[in-house]
TIZAZA-179837 format. One record per residue (C-alpha): x negated, y, z; residue in one letter; residue number from 1. Coordinates in steps of 0.02 Angstrom, whole numbers, plus 50000, padded with zeros to 5 digits. Each point is the difference from the previous one (the first is absolute). Layout:
REM TIZAZA-179837
<atom <X Y Z> 'A' NUM>;
...
//
This chain:
REM TIZAZA-179837
<atom <50000 50000 50000> 'M' 1>;
<atom <49857 50119 50039> 'L' 2>;
<atom <49910 49980 49834> 'T' 3>;
<atom <50159 50011 49897> 'V' 4>;
<atom <50050 50156 50095> 'G' 5>;
<atom <49829 50077 49970> 'E' 6>;
<atom <50012 49964 49813> 'E' 7>;
<atom <50172 50082 49993> 'T' 8>;
<atom <49937 50157 50088> 'L' 9>;
<atom <49853 50014 49882> 'Q' 10>;
<atom <50114 49979 49850> 'Q' 11>;
<atom <50121 50134 50059> 'L' 12>;
<atom <49855 50119 50034> 'A' 13>;
<atom <49925 49970 49828> 'E' 14>;
<atom <50166 50033 49912> 'E' 15>;
<atom <50010 50168 50087> 'R' 16>;
<atom <49819 50047 49980> 'G' 17>;
<atom <49959 49983 50184> 'K' 18>;
<atom <49858 49918 50093> 'Q' 19>;
<atom <50035 49907 50161> 'V' 20>;
<atom <49891 49904 50121> 'A' 21>;
<atom <50082 49851 50085> 'T' 22>;
<atom <49944 49909 50157> 'H' 23>;
<atom <50077 49830 50036> 'L' 24>;
<atom <50032 49929 50173> 'Y' 25>;
<atom <50086 49840 50047> 'G' 26>;
<atom <50032 49878 50142> 'Q' 27>;
<atom <50049 49817 49979> 'E' 28>;
<atom <50020 49861 50129> 'I' 29>;
<atom <50004 49856 49876> 'N' 30>;
<atom <49822 49941 49970> 'S' 31>;
<atom <50026 49945 49820> 'E' 32>;
<atom <50089 50159 49947> 'T' 33>;
<atom <49868 50104 50088> 'Y' 34>;
<atom <49859 49907 49910> 'A' 35>;
<atom <50085 50021 49830> 'I' 36>;
<atom <50026 50187 50026> 'A' 37>;
<atom <49820 50027 50053> 'K' 38>;
<atom <49932 49895 49856> 'A' 39>;
<atom <50108 50096 49876> 'D' 40>;
<atom <49922 50165 50053> 'L' 41>;
<atom <49824 49930 50000> 'L' 42>;
<atom <50020 49931 49823> 'L' 43>;
<atom <50060 50171 49941> 'K' 44>;
<atom <49845 50081 50073> 'G' 45>;
<atom <50092 50091 50139> 'E' 46>;
<atom <49890 49945 50144> 'G' 47>;
<atom <50042 50152 50107> 'E' 48>;
<atom <50186 49965 49984> 'A' 49>;
<atom <49968 49817 50044> 'A' 50>;
<atom <49929 50056 50167> 'D' 51>;
<atom <50166 50084 50037> 'N' 52>;
<atom <50095 49836 49986> 'I' 53>;
<atom <50018 49929 50175> 'I' 54>;
<atom <50073 49829 50031> 'G' 55>;
<atom <50000 49829 50078> 'G' 56>;
<atom <50103 49912 50134> 'P' 57>;
<atom <49942 50121 50135> 'E' 58>;
<atom <50057 50154 49902> 'Y' 59>;
<atom <50188 50001 50018> 'S' 60>;
<atom <50074 50166 49943> 'T' 61>;
<atom <50115 50006 50150> 'L' 62>;
<atom <49883 49957 50145> 'S' 63>;
<atom <49833 50055 49926> 'N' 64>;
<atom <50016 50157 49894> 'D' 65>;
<atom <49843 50014 49892> 'A' 66>;
<atom <50029 50186 49960> 'F' 67>;
<atom <50070 50080 50158> 'P' 68>;
<atom <49940 50177 49962> 'S' 69>;
<atom <50025 50009 49812> 'R' 70>;
<atom <50141 50076 49898> 'E' 71>;
<atom <50037 49957 49818> 'F' 72>;
<atom <50080 50078 49847> 'D' 73>;
<atom <50078 49841 49929> 'F' 74>;
<atom <50041 49839 50091> 'M' 75>;
<atom <50063 49831 49938> 'L' 76>;
<atom <50050 49846 50098> 'S' 77>;
<atom <50086 49833 49978> 'N' 78>;
<atom <50022 49937 50179> 'P' 79>;
<atom <50051 49822 50044> 'P' 80>;
<atom <50187 49970 50016> 'Y' 81>;
<atom <50072 49917 50154> 'G' 82>;
<atom <49829 49961 50074> 'K' 83>;
<atom <49982 50001 50189> 'S' 84>;
<atom <49879 50126 50075> 'W' 85>;
<atom <50013 49932 50177> 'K' 86>;
<atom <49813 49965 50010> 'S' 87>;
<atom <49963 50180 49949> 'D' 88>;
<atom <50122 50063 50131> 'L' 89>;
<atom <49912 49901 50135> 'E' 90>;
<atom <49831 50069 49948> 'R' 91>;
<atom <50072 50176 50008> 'M' 92>;
<atom <50059 49976 50180> 'G' 93>;
<atom <50179 49944 49974> 'G' 94>;
<atom <50153 50108 49979> 'K' 95>;
<atom <49982 50073 50174> 'D' 96>;
<atom <49813 50033 49988> 'G' 97>;
<atom <49978 50059 49820> 'I' 98>;
<atom <49931 50176 49983> 'K' 99>;
<atom <49965 50006 49812> 'D' 100>;
<atom <50047 50174 49939> 'L' 101>;
<atom <50049 49929 49830> 'R' 102>;
<atom <50148 49911 50078> 'F' 103>;
<atom <50036 50106 50153> 'L' 104>;
<atom <50036 50177 49942> 'I' 105>;
<atom <50094 50157 50049> 'E' 106>;
<atom <50162 50029 49908> 'H' 107>;
<atom <50167 50079 50037> 'G' 108>;
<atom <49946 50062 50170> 'G' 109>;
<atom <49945 49826 50053> 'N' 110>;
<atom <49814 49998 50043> 'P' 111>;
<atom <49995 49809 49992> 'E' 112>;
<atom <50103 49964 49845> 'Y' 113>;
<atom <49967 49816 49964> 'S' 114>;
<atom <49977 49932 49823> 'L' 115>;
<atom <49966 49822 50059> 'L' 116>;
<atom <50103 49873 49903> 'T' 117>;
<atom <50048 49822 50041> 'R' 118>;
<atom <49850 49887 50022> 'S' 119>;
<atom <50071 49884 49867> 'S' 120>;
<atom <49981 50126 49857> 'D' 121>;
<atom <49871 50141 49996> 'G' 122>;
<atom <50013 50063 49821> 'Q' 123>;
<atom <50073 50168 50052> 'M' 124>;
<atom <49848 50030 50110> 'L' 125>;
<atom <49890 50002 49845> 'F' 126>;
<atom <50105 50145 49937> 'L' 127>;
<atom <49983 50088 50169> 'A' 128>;
<atom <49812 49974 49989> 'N' 129>;
<atom <49992 50087 49831> 'M' 130>;
<atom <50112 50142 50057> 'L' 131>;
<atom <49876 50034 50140> 'S' 132>;
<atom <49863 50029 49869> 'K' 133>;
<atom <50089 50130 49893> 'M' 134>;
<atom <49918 50168 49967> 'K' 135>;
<atom <50104 50139 50074> 'H' 136>;
<atom <49881 50146 49976> 'E' 137>;
<atom <49972 49990 49811> 'T' 138>;
<atom <50106 50075 49862> 'R' 139>;
<atom <50043 49834 49917> 'L' 140>;
<atom <50017 49899 50160> 'G' 141>;
<atom <50008 49811 49980> 'S' 142>;
<atom <50103 49875 49902> 'R' 143>;
<atom <50038 49819 50050> 'I' 144>;
<atom <50069 49852 49902> 'A' 145>;
<atom <50035 49841 50097> 'E' 146>;
<atom <50090 49839 49951> 'V' 147>;
<atom <50125 49926 50124> 'H' 148>;
<atom <50135 49868 49999> 'N' 149>;
<atom <50181 50038 50039> 'G' 150>;
<atom <49986 49980 50188> 'S' 151>;
<atom <49911 50168 50017> 'S' 152>;
<atom <50160 50085 49940> 'L' 153>;
<atom <50115 49941 50139> 'F' 154>;
<atom <49916 49899 50140> 'T' 155>;
<atom <49986 50074 50173> 'G' 156>;
<atom <50141 50066 50105> 'D' 157>;
<atom <50016 50184 50048> 'A' 158>;
<atom <49852 50043 50112> 'G' 159>;
<atom <49894 49852 49948> 'Q' 160>;
<atom <49833 50013 49909> 'G' 161>;
<atom <50059 49974 49820> 'E' 162>;
<atom <50143 50123 50021> 'S' 163>;
<atom <49884 50125 50086> 'N' 164>;
<atom <49878 49993 49854> 'I' 165>;
<atom <50137 50032 49872> 'R' 166>;
<atom <50069 50142 50107> 'R' 167>;
<atom <49826 50076 50020> 'W' 168>;
<atom <49972 49994 49811> 'I' 169>;
<atom <50169 50071 49948> 'I' 170>;
<atom <50008 50136 50133> 'E' 171>;
<atom <49829 50060 49942> 'N' 172>;
<atom <50063 49994 49819> 'D' 173>;
<atom <49857 49891 49940> 'W' 174>;
<atom <50099 49869 49901> 'L' 175>;
<atom <50011 50043 49815> 'E' 176>;
<atom <50070 49841 49924> 'A' 177>;
<atom <50028 49813 50019> 'I' 178>;
<atom <49985 49896 49841> 'V' 179>;
<atom <50082 49828 49992> 'A' 180>;
<atom <49888 49883 49900> 'L' 181>;
<atom <50054 49847 49898> 'P' 182>;
<atom <50009 49832 50087> 'L' 183>;
<atom <49859 49872 49987> 'N' 184>;
<atom <49865 50132 49979> 'M' 185>;
<atom <49877 49914 50117> 'F' 186>;
<atom <49909 49835 49989> 'Y' 187>;
<atom <50055 49920 50163> 'N' 188>;
<atom <50175 50069 50030> 'T' 189>;
<atom <50156 50043 49904> 'G' 190>;
<atom <50076 50122 50125> 'I' 191>;
<atom <50054 50176 49957> 'A' 192>;
<atom <49865 50133 50022> 'T' 193>;
<atom <50003 50189 50008> 'Y' 194>;
<atom <49871 50137 49976> 'I' 195>;
<atom <50007 50139 50129> 'W' 196>;
<atom <49932 50166 49933> 'V' 197>;
<atom <49956 50129 50133> 'L' 198>;
<atom <49915 50169 50005> 'T' 199>;
<atom <49983 50143 50123> 'N' 200>;
<atom <50006 50128 49858> 'R' 201>;
<atom <50170 49979 49920> 'K' 202>;
<atom <50042 50116 49854> 'P' 203>;
<atom <50133 50128 50038> 'E' 204>;
<atom <50137 49912 49899> 'H' 205>;
<atom <49972 49836 50094> 'R' 206>;
<atom <50002 50066 50177> 'R' 207>;
<atom <50133 49929 50113> 'G' 208>;
<atom <50046 49862 49877> 'R' 209>;
<atom <49949 49820 49961> 'V' 210>;
<atom <50007 49915 49829> 'Q' 211>;
<atom <50047 49816 49981> 'L' 212>;
<atom <49949 49919 49835> 'I' 213>;
<atom <50066 49832 49939> 'D' 214>;
<atom <49862 49925 49892> 'A' 215>;
<atom <50055 49819 50019> 'T' 216>;
<atom <50045 49988 49815> 'K' 217>;
<atom <49840 50076 49934> 'W' 218>;
<atom <49876 49859 49977> 'F' 219>;
<atom <49914 49890 49871> 'K' 220>;
<atom <50017 49809 50016> 'P' 221>;
<atom <49842 49896 50005> 'L' 222>;
<atom <49976 49863 49872> 'R' 223>;
<atom <49943 49885 50140> 'K' 224>;
<atom <50042 50015 50182> 'N' 225>;
<atom <49860 50030 50125> 'L' 226>;
<atom <50069 49918 50155> 'G' 227>;
<atom <50155 50100 50050> 'S' 228>;
<atom <49950 50143 49885> 'K' 229>;
<atom <50098 49995 49836> 'N' 230>;
<atom <49999 50183 49947> 'C' 231>;
<atom <49895 50157 50003> 'E' 232>;
<atom <50015 50186 49969> 'L' 233>;
<atom <49948 50047 49825> 'S' 234>;
<atom <49926 50170 49956> 'D' 235>;
<atom <50170 50056 49937> 'D' 236>;
<atom <50083 49944 50161> 'D' 237>;
<atom <49874 50095 50105> 'I' 238>;
<atom <50026 50155 49893> 'R' 239>;
<atom <50189 49985 50019> 'T' 240>;
<atom <49985 49990 50190> 'I' 241>;
<atom <49883 50150 50005> 'C' 242>;
<atom <50111 50103 49884> 'D' 243>;
<atom <50152 49961 50108> 'T' 244>;
<atom <49905 50050 50156> 'F' 245>;
<atom <49938 50164 49925> 'L' 246>;
<atom <50168 50047 49925> 'A' 247>;
<atom <50084 49991 50171> 'F' 248>;
<atom <50175 49991 49927> 'E' 249>;
<atom <50155 49899 50041> 'E' 250>;
<atom <50018 49854 49876> 'T' 251>;
<atom <50062 49822 50006> 'E' 252>;
<atom <49828 49943 50061> 'Q' 253>;
<atom <49959 50154 50105> 'S' 254>;
<atom <50098 50058 50151> 'K' 255>;
<atom <49956 50150 50109> 'I' 256>;
<atom <50057 50020 50180> 'F' 257>;
<atom <49970 50130 50136> 'P' 258>;
<atom <49889 49948 50145> 'N' 259>;
<atom <50146 50006 50120> 'A' 260>;
<atom <50085 49858 49904> 'A' 261>;
<atom <49870 49877 50067> 'F' 262>;
<atom <50024 50042 50184> 'G' 263>;
<atom <50136 49939 50116> 'Y' 264>;
<atom <50056 50002 50180> 'W' 265>;
<atom <50032 49834 50085> 'K' 266>;
<atom <50152 50004 50115> 'V' 267>;
<atom <50064 49844 50087> 'T' 268>;
<atom <50189 49999 50017> 'V' 269>;
<atom <50066 49863 50113> 'E' 270>;
<atom <50182 49953 49976> 'R' 271>;
<atom <50100 49858 50078> 'P' 272>;
<atom <50024 49844 49896> 'L' 273>;
<atom <50185 49993 49958> 'R' 274>;
<atom <50066 49840 49920> 'L' 275>;
<atom <50174 49938 49962> 'T' 276>;
<atom <50065 49841 50081> 'G' 277>;
<atom <49893 50003 50158> 'I' 278>;
<atom <50053 49987 50182> 'D' 279>;
<atom <49985 50177 50071> 'P' 280>;
<atom <49983 49934 50180> 'D' 281>;
<atom <49868 49867 49969> 'R' 282>;
<atom <49813 50020 50025> 'V' 283>;
<atom <49904 49930 49849> 'Y' 284>;
<atom <49826 49927 50010> 'S' 285>;
<atom <49858 50069 49890> 'P' 286>;
<atom <50008 49845 49890> 'R' 287>;
<atom <50187 50021 49974> 'E' 288>;
<atom <49977 50184 49958> 'I' 289>;
<atom <49870 49957 49867> 'N' 290>;
<atom <50124 49880 49920> 'V' 291>;
<atom <50140 50129 50008> 'L' 292>;
<atom <49890 50128 49913> 'K' 293>;
<atom <49982 49883 49853> 'E' 294>;
<atom <50176 49931 49991> 'T' 295>;
<atom <50112 50130 50081> 'G' 296>;
<atom <50098 50135 49911> 'E' 297>;
<atom <49957 50175 50059> 'R' 298>;
<atom <50138 50123 50035> 'D' 299>;
<atom <49986 50169 50088> 'E' 300>;
<atom <50171 49974 50079> 'T' 301>;
<atom <49960 49826 50068> 'A' 302>;
<atom <49948 49971 50182> 'P' 303>;
<atom <49815 50007 50042> 'A' 304>;
<atom <49901 49841 50031> 'V' 305>;
<atom <49952 49989 50185> 'I' 306>;
<atom <49822 49945 50033> 'K' 307>;
<atom <49986 50033 50186> 'K' 308>;
<atom <50108 50066 50143> 'I' 309>;
<atom <49910 50105 50128> 'H' 310>;
<atom <50073 49965 50171> 'R' 311>;
<atom <50018 50147 50121> 'P' 312>;
<atom <49883 50004 50149> 'G' 313>;
<atom <50050 49962 50180> 'K' 314>;
<atom <49971 50178 50063> 'A' 315>;
<atom <50028 50160 49903> 'D' 316>;
<atom <49866 50132 50030> 'P' 317>;
<atom <50054 50164 50076> 'D' 318>;
<atom <49923 50142 49895> 'P' 319>;
<atom <50037 50127 50136> 'L' 320>;
<atom <49890 49906 50122> 'Q' 321>;
<atom <49856 49958 49883> 'A' 322>;
<atom <49880 50108 50100> 'G' 323>;
<atom <50030 49918 50169> 'S' 324>;
<atom <49848 49929 50088> 'R' 325>;
<atom <49969 49878 50138> 'R' 326>;
<atom <49909 50075 50150> 'P' 327>;
<atom <49816 49956 49978> 'S' 328>;
<atom <49968 50009 50189> 'T' 329>;
<atom <50102 49843 50030> 'A' 330>;
<atom <49892 49904 49878> 'G' 331>;
<atom <50082 49852 49910> 'A' 332>;
<atom <50072 49923 50158> 'A' 333>;
<atom <50131 49864 49998> 'W' 334>;
<atom <50176 50045 50049> 'W' 335>;
<atom <50046 49957 50180> 'S' 336>;
<atom <50172 49966 50070> 'T' 337>;
<atom <50088 50097 50139> 'N' 338>;
<atom <50060 49874 50130> 'P' 339>;
<atom <50127 50125 50076> 'T' 340>;
<atom <50085 50043 49836> 'A' 341>;
<atom <50155 49919 49931> 'T' 342>;
<atom <50058 49982 49821> 'C' 343>;
<atom <50173 49999 49923> 'A' 344>;
<atom <49944 49882 49861> 'T' 345>;
<atom <49892 49869 50085> 'P' 346>;
<atom <49994 49888 49846> 'N' 347>;
<atom <49900 50136 49908> 'R' 348>;
<atom <49910 50076 50147> 'C' 349>;
<atom <49809 49996 49990> 'P' 350>;
<atom <49987 49921 50171> 'S' 351>;
<atom <49848 49898 49952> 'S' 352>;
<atom <49840 50027 49905> 'K' 353>;
<atom <50062 49899 49851> 'R' 354>;
<atom <50166 50092 49991> 'A' 355>;
<atom <49913 50169 50010> 'A' 356>;
<atom <49899 49954 49847> 'L' 357>;
<atom <50156 49955 49903> 'R' 358>;
<atom <50106 50147 50055> 'H' 359>;
<atom <49964 50158 49902> 'S' 360>;
<atom <50115 50125 50084> 'S' 361>;
<atom <49995 49978 50189> 'V' 362>;
<atom <50077 50168 50046> 'A' 363>;
<atom <50158 49970 49897> 'R' 364>;
<atom <50031 49833 50084> 'C' 365>;
<atom <49943 50038 50178> 'C' 366>;
<atom <50020 50182 50052> 'P' 367>;
<atom <49945 49955 50176> 'T' 368>;
<atom <49833 49929 49944> 'L' 369>;
<atom <49844 50109 49979> 'P' 370>;
<atom <49995 50092 49835> 'T' 371>;
<atom <49876 49917 49879> 'P' 372>;
<atom <49841 50101 49997> 'G' 373>;
<atom <50007 50038 50187> 'T' 374>;
<atom <49956 49820 50038> 'T' 375>;
<atom <49951 49946 50172> 'R' 376>;
<atom <49873 49863 50016> 'R' 377>;
<atom <50043 49839 50089> 'A' 378>;
<atom <49951 49996 50183> 'S' 379>;
<atom <49862 49876 49967> 'R' 380>;
<atom <49928 50096 49852> 'S' 381>;
<atom <49830 50071 50041> 'A' 382>;
<atom <49975 50180 49949> 'T' 383>;
<atom <49830 50023 49923> 'R' 384>;
<atom <49912 50156 49942> 'S' 385>;
<atom <49963 50008 49814> 'A' 386>;
<atom <49928 50120 49875> 'S' 387>;
<atom <50118 50104 49893> 'P' 388>;
<atom <49962 49886 49854> 'A' 389>;
<atom <50068 49840 50080> 'T' 390>;
<atom <50108 49943 50144> 'S' 391>;
<atom <50002 49835 50094> 'T' 392>;
<atom <50149 49915 50082> 'S' 393>;
<atom <50042 49826 50061> 'R' 394>;
<atom <50148 49912 49924> 'S' 395>;
<atom <50127 49895 50092> 'R' 396>;
<atom <49918 49847 49925> 'F' 397>;
<atom <49839 50039 50091> 'G' 398>;
<atom <49894 50045 49847> 'R' 399>;
<atom <49920 50170 49989> 'S' 400>;
<atom <50003 50097 49838> 'R' 401>;
<atom <49930 50163 49933> 'R' 402>;
<atom <50082 50115 49875> 'S' 403>;
<atom <49972 50173 49930> 'A' 404>;
<atom <50116 50142 50050> 'P' 405>;
<atom <50152 50001 49889> 'T' 406>;
<atom <50032 50136 49873> 'S' 407>;
<atom <50180 50042 49955> 'A' 408>;
<atom <50054 49827 50058> 'G' 409>;
<atom <49914 49911 49855> 'R' 410>;
<atom <49892 49883 50105> 'T' 411>;
<atom <50084 49832 50025> 'G' 412>;
<atom <49992 49885 50147> 'W' 413>;
<atom <49905 49838 50014> 'T' 414>;
<atom <50078 49861 50102> 'R' 415>;
<atom <49876 49878 50076> 'Y' 416>;
<atom <50069 49830 50041> 'R' 417>;
<atom <49912 49834 49988> 'G' 418>;
<atom <49851 50084 49919> 'G' 419>;
<atom <50101 50057 49848> 'V' 420>;
<atom <50015 50185 49959> 'A' 421>;
<atom <50163 50054 49920> 'R' 422>;
<atom <50045 50168 49925> 'R' 423>;
<atom <50152 50087 50071> 'R' 424>;
<atom <50095 50158 49963> 'R' 425>;
<atom <49956 50153 50107> 'P' 426>;
<atom <50131 50067 50119> 'I' 427>;
<atom <49992 50181 50050> 'W' 428>;
<atom <50116 50140 50050> 'S' 429>;
<atom <50037 50178 49957> 'T' 430>;
<atom <50008 50143 50123> 'A' 431>;
<atom <50185 49972 50037> 'G' 432>;
<atom <50058 49944 50172> 'P' 433>;
<atom <50031 49819 50043> 'A' 434>;
<atom <50164 49937 49936> 'G' 435>;
<atom <50014 50133 49866> 'S' 436>;
<atom <49981 49871 49862> 'G' 437>;
<atom <49856 50095 49922> 'S' 438>;
<atom <49870 49863 50002> 'S' 439>;
<atom <49956 49899 49846> 'R' 440>;
<atom <49886 49862 49943> 'A' 441>;
//
């Protein structure tokens, strides 16, 4: 590609009476292709250019950029399609550790705008690599032509690497045209391929617009197939494509769209699944719902399919008392009973340790009992001094425990019995008087 491009530049310069000096640079990971390219330049007597061809298994374009500080006028590339670049990603530090400024840029107010694609296909990263080497300070800027398959046109969800690269290109108005090539143009594959043409110096009449050219019918059949390749572009076909590109007019094979036509917003709208002939009171399993999606008839007036019923909780929170706190001076002591008090509802009265743990509203049931939060310790509980960070008390079951001071009643209780710790709901009170019914769990 380099030598053919050089010959074309020299021919164009000669036709216009100009003299140009070209310097070729290239990078190739495939050892055989690298050797052929270097030998081609050496046989043509371009030894200096041969030194600028870097390659071999250790020179991957993605993980080992051979020209990190150079910018170029013209760039060509034919990256591999659907080839995993996971090994390159690992050498670069992984998705969380990569700091390569070619793929982590600033765009749209985001200082860490990621261009990293899926590890299963890295062809769009080759395009990002070339975009990072464009000349922005010269009058003519840079021009890029790169061959991709169809996946580069649509893969990647909004916010993912492929979509971010396309957005970055179009919002900077760098994409001039995409040319659809005939099928079976390559030796080892018959998939559809496309040429992306980009520049950072668009002519005035092209700015803000993208040209799509259908060149799938412009080809010359081969007399004998070369693997999957059964056609090629003749000189007339190449001239037709170039004339269509330069004319920049709407035809049957040429369509022109504004940049905004290629962008979109992704909005997820969740609606209930409504099917005719279902039981509106039945809860369907996920497997049954999948079957209904395939076989059921949708109707906006039909009842919704029920997937799950959320049961109400045992205690409703009181939003007016959300800021109540348990006194931190009492620590996280167990509730103790009042032997002189009586209760109108003895079946629900927290007259024992176990009942106190189950009952969540002592004051409502027993107005004569101490208000929760003003707990008195049992007579045999030993009062111990403790730092403000923790408090120590002895439970009725004879096991000591330590707990941090509660904050807004969020710290639960731990019941020790038989060596097993169990989590319990906290019980605390508000500032209301005993019997006012203002306590809650």
